[in-house]
Each structure stands twice: as C-alpha cells, then as structure tokens.
C-alpha positions in Angstrom: 60.5 153.1 -176.3 61.6 156.7 -174.3 58.3 157.8 -174.3 57.0 154.4 -172.6 60.0 154.7 -170.2 59.7 158.2 -169.3 56.1 157.5 -168.3 56.7 154.2 -166.0 59.8 156.4 -164.7 57.3 158.6 -162.6 54.5 156.6 -162.1 57.4 155.4 -160.6 58.5 157.9 -158.6 55.2 158.5 -156.9 55.3 155.3 -156.1 57.9 156.0 -154.0 57.0 159.2 -152.7 54.0 158.2 -151.4 55.1 154.5 -149.9 55.9 154.0 -146.5 54.8 152.4 -143.7 53.8 152.0 -139.9 56.5 152.5 -137.4 56.4 152.4 -133.4 54.1 155.2 -132.1 56.6 155.8 -129.0 59.3 156.7 -131.8 59.5 159.7 -134.4 60.6 157.9 -137.4 61.7 161.3 -139.2 63.1 164.8 -138.1 64.2 168.2 -139.7 67.4 167.5 -141.0 66.9 164.0 -142.7 68.0 163.5 -146.0 67.2 160.3 -148.6 68.6 159.9 -152.0 67.7 157.2 -154.6 69.0 156.0 -157.7 66.6 154.9 -160.6 67.7 151.6 -163.0 65.7 151.0 -166.0 65.9 147.5 -167.2 68.8 146.2 -164.7 71.5 148.3 -166.8 70.0 151.6 -167.6 70.5 155.1 -165.4 67.2 155.8 -165.4 67.1 159.0 -162.7 67.6 160.6 -159.1 65.6 161.4 -156.0 66.1 163.2 -153.1 63.5 163.4 -150.1 64.9 166.9 -147.5 62.8 166.6 -144.3 63.5 171.0 -142.7 61.7 172.4 -139.8 59.7 175.4 -140.4 57.0 178.2 -139.3 54.2 178.6 -141.5 51.5 181.3 -141.0 52.2 180.5 -136.7 52.1 177.0 -137.3 55.2 174.8 -136.3 55.8 172.7 -139.5 57.9 170.3 -141.5 58.9 171.3 -144.7 59.5 168.1 -147.2 61.7 168.9 -150.5 61.6 165.9 -152.8 63.3 166.8 -156.2 63.3 164.2 -159.2 65.6 163.8 -163.0 66.4 161.6 -165.5 70.3 161.0 -165.6 72.2 159.3 -167.9 71.2 158.1 -171.6 68.0 159.2 -170.7 68.2 162.5 -169.5 69.4 163.0 -174.0 66.1 161.4 -174.8 64.0 163.4 -172.1 65.1 165.7 -169.5 63.2 166.1 -166.2 63.8 168.4 -163.8 61.1 168.3 -161.4 60.5 169.5 -157.3 57.6 168.5 -155.0 56.9 170.3 -151.9 54.6 170.1 -148.5 54.5 171.9 -145.0 52.8 169.4 -142.7 52.0 170.0 -139.0 54.4 168.6 -136.8 51.5 167.0 -134.2 48.7 166.1 -136.4 50.6 165.1 -140.0 48.0 167.1 -141.9 49.0 168.8 -145.0 48.7 173.0 -145.3 50.6 173.5 -148.5 51.7 171.3 -151.0 53.9 172.7 -153.7 54.5 170.9 -157.3 56.8 172.9 -160.0 57.4 169.9 -162.8 58.9 170.3 -166.6 59.4 166.7 -167.9 60.4 167.1 -171.5 59.3 170.7 -172.4 56.2 169.8 -170.6 55.3 172.0 -167.5 53.2 172.3 -164.3 53.3 174.2 -161.8 50.7 174.6 -159.0 50.1 175.2 -155.1 47.5 173.6 -153.2 46.4 175.1 -149.8 44.5 173.4 -146.9 41.3 174.9 -145.1 40.8 172.5 -142.7 37.8 175.6 -141.0 35.7 175.0 -144.7 36.9 171.7 -145.5 38.4 172.7 -148.6 41.8 172.7 -151.4 42.4 175.5 -153.2 44.5 175.1 -156.5 46.4 177.7 -157.9 47.6 177.0 -161.4 50.1 179.7 -161.8 51.0 179.0 -165.7 46.9 178.9 -166.4 46.5 181.5 -164.1 43.2 179.8 -162.6 41.9 179.1 -159.0 39.9 176.0 -157.6 38.0 175.1 -154.3 37.5 171.5 -154.4 35.4 170.1 -150.7 38.1 167.5 -148.8 38.1 165.7 -146.2 40.8 163.9 -143.8 43.1 163.7 -146.4 46.8 164.1 -147.2 49.1 165.0 -149.8 51.6 163.0 -152.4 54.3 164.3 -150.0 52.7 164.4 -146.7 51.3 160.8 -146.7 54.9 159.7 -147.3 54.9 160.6 -143.9 52.5 160.4 -142.1 52.4 156.9 -142.6 55.6 156.4 -140.6 54.7 157.3 -138.0 52.1 154.6 -137.0 52.2 151.0 -135.7 53.4 147.5 -137.9 52.6 145.0 -134.8 49.8 143.7 -135.6 50.5 143.7 -139.3 49.8 140.2 -141.0 50.7 139.2 -144.4 48.0 139.8 -146.6 46.7 143.0 -144.5 46.4 146.3 -146.5 46.8 149.7 -145.4 44.8 152.2 -147.2 44.8 156.4 -147.1 42.9 158.8 -148.3 45.4 161.4 -150.5 44.8 163.9 -152.5 46.0 164.2 -156.0 45.7 166.8 -158.4 42.1 167.8 -158.3 40.3 164.6 -156.4 40.9 162.0 -153.2 41.8 158.7 -154.1 42.3 155.8 -152.0 46.2 154.9 -151.8 46.1 151.6 -150.8 49.8 148.9 -149.6 49.3 145.0 -149.4 51.5 143.5 -146.1 53.2 140.6 -147.7 56.4 139.5 -144.8 59.4 140.5 -143.3 63.1 139.9 -145.4 66.5 140.2 -145.0 67.4 141.9 -148.0 71.4 142.7 -149.5 72.0 146.4 -149.8 75.0 148.6 -150.6 74.8 149.0 -147.0 74.9 145.4 -145.8 71.9 142.8 -144.9 68.9 144.7 -143.8 65.5 143.3 -142.0 62.5 144.7 -144.1 59.2 144.6 -144.2 58.0 143.9 -148.0 54.5 145.5 -149.5 52.6 145.4 -152.7 51.6 149.2 -153.6 48.3 147.7 -154.8 48.5 149.6 -159.0 46.2 150.1 -161.8 47.1 146.7 -164.4 47.2 147.9 -168.3 48.9 150.0 -170.0 52.3 150.6 -168.1 51.9 147.5 -165.2 51.6 144.2 -165.8 49.2 143.3 -163.2 48.0 145.0 -160.0 50.3 143.8 -158.1 53.6 144.7 -160.3 55.3 146.8 -157.4 57.1 145.2 -154.5 58.7 147.9 -151.9 60.9 147.2 -149.3 60.9 149.2 -146.1 63.0 149.3 -142.9 62.3 147.2 -140.1 63.6 149.5 -137.8 62.1 152.7 -136.0 63.0 154.6 -139.5 60.5 152.7 -141.7 62.5 154.0 -144.7 62.1 152.8 -148.3 65.4 150.7 -149.4 64.5 149.5 -152.2 61.3 148.9 -154.7 61.3 147.3 -157.8 58.4 147.0 -160.8 57.3 144.8 -163.4 56.3 147.2 -166.8 54.4 146.8 -170.0 57.6 147.3 -171.0 60.7 146.6 -169.4 61.0 147.3 -165.8 62.1 149.6 -163.0 64.6 149.5 -159.6 65.1 152.3 -157.0 67.1 151.6 -154.2 68.4 153.9 -151.5 71.9 154.7 -152.2 73.1 157.7 -149.5 71.0 159.1 -146.4 71.9 161.5 -143.0 70.2 162.8 -140.3 67.9 159.6 -139.6 65.8 160.0 -135.7 67.2 156.7 -134.8 69.7 154.1 -135.6 69.4 152.3 -139.1 69.8 148.8 -137.8 72.5 146.8 -140.1 72.5 143.3 -139.4 76.6 141.9 -139.0 77.2 138.3 -139.6 
C-alpha cells in the first residue's frame, strides 16, 4: 500500500507545483518574498507530507530573475515507511516569465536524482546535465516552461473571459520532453478554509486515467479568485484512496488575501 501511496503523493505534488491560473494583467500576482506552505493527507486521515514554495529576487547571468524554490517531504507515519526529501528550483525572467535554469534534486526512499536544465533561447535548446549519471544531453525546444516556472507564468494572465468548460494549455518541459499541461475551468465557488470563506476558481487539471487516477477528471484544484491566484485546496480521487492538499500558511503576498466575512 505504501509503495502505491508514494507514487500517488508525488504525482500529486507535481500537479500542485504546476496548477495555477490567470490573474489580472494590471496587477502582479506574486513578488519576491512570497512563501506558501501546503499540508497533505492521504484518504482523509493520514498525514502524507508538506510542500513549500518560496520566491526570491536575484540576478542570473546579468538578468533580473525570480528564483523559486519548491520543497516537498513526507511526514507522520508515511515518513517511517518512505522518507522523501525533494527540492525543485527555477530561475525565470521577471518580465517574460521564460525559464533560464531549472534544478531538480530529489531523494525518494533511496531513489536519487540530481539534474539541472539550462535553456538557451538563441539556439532553441535545453541542455540537460545529470550530475549522478555524469551525462549531458541537448534537446531542441520552443516556447516552453519548466515545471516550476509554469505555476508563476500562468498566474500573471487574465481570467476575466474564462467560461465553464474552457481549457487552458501550456507547453511544459519535463525530464527530456515537452508535454501539454491542460486545465479545464469549472466555475467559481465559495470555499470554507482555515482562513475563512474564500471566493475561488475551480479547475480540473486533466490527468491520465488508469493505474494512479480513476479518471481524467480525478483532480480538482481551487484557486483564490483574488489578484494573488494561489492554490488553496486540491483533492484527487486515486485508484487506491485519495489525496488532499490545503494551504496551511503564507506570507509576503503581492496583493491582499480576500476573505469573505458574513
């Protein structure tokens, strides 16, 4: 059971990294200093893990960039059966959102990856360096985002014209290939959270049904409908059990966090 849980949890984390949607063009959905923390549970009762996302301002090769760090780890009972310590980093342009450098360093129950990807837009290539295997590969790319930068890239676009049933697609470079990440807009919903009632936008990230997920629409994510556009809750129906992630703490938001007071 715990092997299945492990695979499910980190597919879920990958979706959470990538799932966000469009904010108003005249505002900035995030800034340096933003920090978000999520708590995850399995089948409604078992603590599964924590996930944090941090935004920093920095300079990379003479360019002003955002440096985003995502960290995930198992907690509670699951940690004793399968210890996970993952770190993902992305450096992307402050104006265009284009990623320049992506780093992935993970340790999942002894399975380790230490890899980085440099994006060269003059040559339209992604240079993949694997520090454990000591290999370097070059792959042609066009107009892509990495797994971390996509989250922030999508937050700075407009939602005002979205209607239920509309789909949003984004080319995302994962491992050594480009895939289309898709979100289907379901509508608005008032959600009860630990912070109070929040107006949200509800989406289905379209996933592959089968071994992990029951169907293509197995994952639902709620995004705050304010100008921050942060994921506040996500649920997934799995082939075995379910997963739930909730925003647990935050600081350094670019805009006010809108709470509905009765």
